[in-house]
C-alpha positions as CSV (number, residue, x, y, z in Angstrom):
1,M,94.5,138.9,91.3
2,T,94.5,136.8,88.1
3,A,93.0,133.3,87.7
4,A,96.6,132.0,87.5
5,D,97.4,133.6,90.9
6,A,94.3,132.1,92.4
7,S,95.2,128.6,91.1
8,D,98.7,128.9,92.6
9,E,97.1,129.4,96.0
10,L,94.8,126.4,95.8
11,S,95.8,123.2,97.5
12,D,96.3,120.0,95.5
13,D,93.1,118.7,97.1
14,A,91.1,121.7,95.9
15,L,92.6,121.5,92.4
16,L,91.8,117.8,92.2
17,R,88.2,118.5,93.2
18,L,88.0,121.2,90.5
19,Y,89.3,118.8,87.9
20,A,86.7,116.2,89.0
21,N,84.1,118.8,88.4
22,G,85.3,119.4,84.9
23,D,87.9,122.2,85.3
24,R,90.7,121.4,82.8
25,R,92.9,124.3,84.1
26,A,93.0,122.6,87.4
27,A,94.4,119.5,85.7
28,A,97.1,121.6,84.0
29,E,98.1,123.2,87.3
30,L,98.3,119.9,89.1
31,T,100.4,118.4,86.2
32,T,102.7,121.4,86.4
33,R,103.1,121.0,90.1
34,L,103.4,117.2,90.4
35,A,104.6,115.7,87.2
36,P,108.2,116.9,87.4
37,R,108.8,115.3,90.8
38,V,107.1,112.1,89.7
39,Y,109.4,112.0,86.6
40,G,112.4,112.7,88.8
41,I,111.5,109.8,91.1
42,A,110.9,107.5,88.2
43,M,114.1,108.5,86.4
44,R,116.2,107.8,89.4
45,V,114.6,104.5,90.1
46,M,114.3,103.3,86.5
47,N,117.4,104.8,85.1
48,S,115.6,105.4,81.8
49,H,114.1,108.5,80.3
50,A,111.5,106.6,78.3
51,E,110.5,104.4,81.3
52,A,110.3,107.5,83.6
53,E,108.1,109.3,81.0
54,D,105.8,106.2,80.8
55,V,105.6,105.9,84.6
56,T,104.8,109.7,84.9
57,Q,102.1,109.5,82.3
58,E,100.5,106.4,83.9
59,A,100.7,107.8,87.4
60,M,99.0,111.0,86.2
61,L,96.3,109.0,84.3
62,R,95.6,107.1,87.5
63,L,95.2,110.4,89.4
64,W,92.7,111.7,86.9
65,K,90.7,108.4,87.0
66,M,90.4,108.4,90.7
67,A,89.7,112.2,91.0
68,P,85.9,111.8,91.4
69,D,86.4,109.4,94.3
70,W,89.2,111.5,96.1
71,Q,88.6,111.9,99.8
72,P,90.3,115.2,100.9
73,G,92.3,114.8,104.0
74,A,92.6,111.1,103.8
75,A,96.1,111.5,102.3
76,K,98.1,114.2,100.5
77,V,97.6,114.1,96.8
78,S,101.3,114.3,96.2
79,T,102.0,111.4,98.6
80,W,99.3,109.3,96.9
81,L,100.8,110.1,93.5
82,Y,104.4,109.3,94.5
83,R,103.3,106.0,96.0
84,V,101.5,105.1,92.7
85,A,104.7,106.1,90.8
86,M,106.9,104.1,93.0
87,N,104.6,101.0,92.6
88,L,104.6,101.5,88.9
89,C,108.4,101.5,88.9
90,I,108.5,98.4,91.0
91,D,106.0,96.6,88.7
92,R,108.0,97.6,85.6
93,K,111.3,96.5,87.1
94,R,109.8,93.1,88.0
95,R,108.6,92.7,84.4
96,A,111.8,93.8,82.9
97,R,114.2,91.5,84.8
98,G,116.3,89.9,82.2
99,G,118.7,92.4,80.9
100,H,116.7,95.0,79.0
101,V,118.9,97.8,77.8
102,D,117.1,101.1,77.0
103,L,118.7,102.9,74.1
104,D,116.7,106.0,75.1
105,A,118.7,106.4,78.3
106,V,120.7,109.4,77.2
107,P,122.2,111.8,79.8
108,E,120.5,115.2,80.3
109,P,122.0,118.0,78.3
110,P,124.8,119.7,80.2
111,D,124.4,123.2,81.7
112,Q,125.9,125.5,79.0
113,G,127.3,127.7,81.8
114,Q,130.1,125.2,82.6
115,S,133.3,124.6,80.7
116,A,133.7,121.3,78.8
117,A,135.9,119.9,81.5
118,E,133.4,120.8,84.2
119,R,130.5,119.3,82.2
120,M,132.5,116.1,81.7
121,Q,133.3,116.0,85.5
122,E,129.7,116.6,86.4
123,T,128.6,113.9,83.9
124,A,131.1,111.4,85.4
125,R,129.8,112.2,88.9
126,Q,126.2,111.8,87.9
127,D,127.0,108.5,86.1
128,A,128.9,107.2,89.1
129,L,126.1,108.1,91.5
130,Q,123.4,106.6,89.2
131,G,125.5,103.4,88.8
132,A,126.0,103.1,92.5
133,L,122.3,103.8,93.1
134,M,121.3,101.0,90.7
135,R,123.5,98.5,92.6
136,L,121.6,99.2,95.9
137,P,118.9,96.9,96.9
138,E,115.5,98.1,95.5
139,R,114.0,99.4,98.8
140,Q,117.3,101.1,99.8
141,R,117.4,102.8,96.4
142,Q,113.8,104.0,96.7
143,A,114.4,105.4,100.2
144,V,117.6,107.2,99.2
145,V,116.1,108.6,96.1
146,L,113.0,109.9,97.9
147,R,115.0,111.3,100.9
148,H,118.2,112.7,99.5
149,L,117.5,113.4,95.8
150,E,113.8,114.3,96.0
151,E,114.2,115.8,99.5
152,L,111.0,114.4,100.9
153,S,110.5,114.0,104.6
154,N,110.8,110.7,106.4
155,P,107.1,110.6,107.2
156,E,106.2,111.3,103.5
157,I,108.5,108.5,102.4
158,A,107.0,106.2,105.0
159,A,103.6,106.9,103.6
160,I,104.8,106.4,100.0
161,M,106.6,103.2,100.7
162,E,104.0,102.0,103.2
163,I,106.6,101.4,106.0
164,T,107.4,103.0,109.3
165,V,109.5,106.1,109.7
166,E,112.1,104.0,111.5
167,A,112.3,101.6,108.5
168,V,112.8,104.7,106.3
169,E,115.6,105.9,108.5
170,S,117.2,102.4,108.5
171,L,116.9,102.0,104.7
172,T,118.4,105.5,104.0
173,A,121.2,105.0,106.5
174,R,122.2,101.6,105.0
175,G,121.8,103.1,101.5
176,K,124.0,106.0,102.2
177,R,126.7,103.8,103.7
178,A,126.6,101.5,100.7
179,L,126.8,104.5,98.3
180,A,129.7,105.9,100.2
181,A,131.5,102.6,100.1
182,A,130.8,102.1,96.4
183,L,132.1,105.6,95.6
184,A,135.0,105.8,98.1
185,G,137.7,104.5,95.8
186,R,136.6,106.9,93.0
187,R,137.0,110.3,94.9
188,A,140.1,111.5,93.0
189,E,138.7,110.2,89.6
190,L,135.5,112.1,90.2
191,G,137.3,115.3,91.2
192,Y,136.7,115.3,94.9
193,S,139.7,116.3,97.1
194,D,140.1,115.0,100.6
195,G,141.2,118.4,101.9
């Protein structure tokens, strides 16, 4: 078994403890595991690559700063980190109210396996979903992103958002209904058939 295989088997708690004791490889492993999801959450909430990168960096920095004080078993490392990321997003949105337009918000490069028409259709669908998401109330958007795009469980979302599981269920249900209503008139335009 290689050192890389051993680190793949370690829990997030164990890796965080190792980092707190000076093991830089543990930090690299945790970053590889957790940063992409933090970025995904931040991107969907902030709708800006630059903002999502900043949130991800800040959330990871906060994880490293609190590592020596981490109490294993008190919470999941990932849940704690997603909560920090969500709070950073909320703080940035509050500060940015006033029409900030981010020029760095460029769509992800398309999958080269698709035809140009398929890529355009997929981009239109993603843009429509992102636009509809951004029109949802903040808490509904957060719940929908965490549940349906990041595929977290309702208890994990409840811990991240610091609400009850029932509140998560209510927010996601209302958010899904609002998204469906916002996108209903665009089914043909977005290439969805009713049959």
